[in-house]
N, C-alpha and C positions, 0 to 999 in steps of 0.2 A: 473416060472409058469405064471406070469402076461404077459410076452412077448409072450408066447405060446398062451394064450387066445386072445391076441390082434391080433396075426397072423391069428388065426382061424377065428376071426370075420371079419378081413379085406378080407380074401380070400372068405368068404361066401358073402360078399357084392359085390365083383368083379364078381362073377359068376352070380348072379341075377336070375331072372325068365324070360329068353329070349324067350322061346317057349311055345307052348300049351301042356297041359298034355292030357291024354287019354279022360277024361270027356269033355274037351273043344273041342277036335277033334270030339267026338261023336255029340255034340251039333252043331258044325259047319257043319258037314256032313249032319245031319238031316235038318238043315236050307237050305242047298244047294239043297238037294233032293226035299224038299217041294217047293222051289222057281222054280225048274225045272218042277215039276208037274203042278204048276199053270201056268207057261209060256206055257207049252205044251197044256193045256186046252184052253188058250186064243188064241193061234196061230191056233189051229185046229178047232176053232168055225167057223160057216158059214159066219158071217159078216166079220171077219178078212180075211178069205180065199178069199171072193169076192173082198175085197179091194186090197189084194195082187195081185190077177189075173188082176184086172183093171190096177194096177200100172205097172205090167209086160207087159201087152198088149200095154199100152201107150209108154212104153220105147222101145218096139220093133217096133212100127209103124213109 
């Protein structure tokens, strides 16, 4: 009985918690979508678009 308990404990320690579970995936996905939305707002703003256009024009000139 003792050997069996030790084997079970040893196997459970070997497996560990190597990945994310569903709740962690949901939080990670929500964070990624939020970051993408903020980035889209920043990049589509007028000052950033003007700066990007100026940069592209200078690069092509």
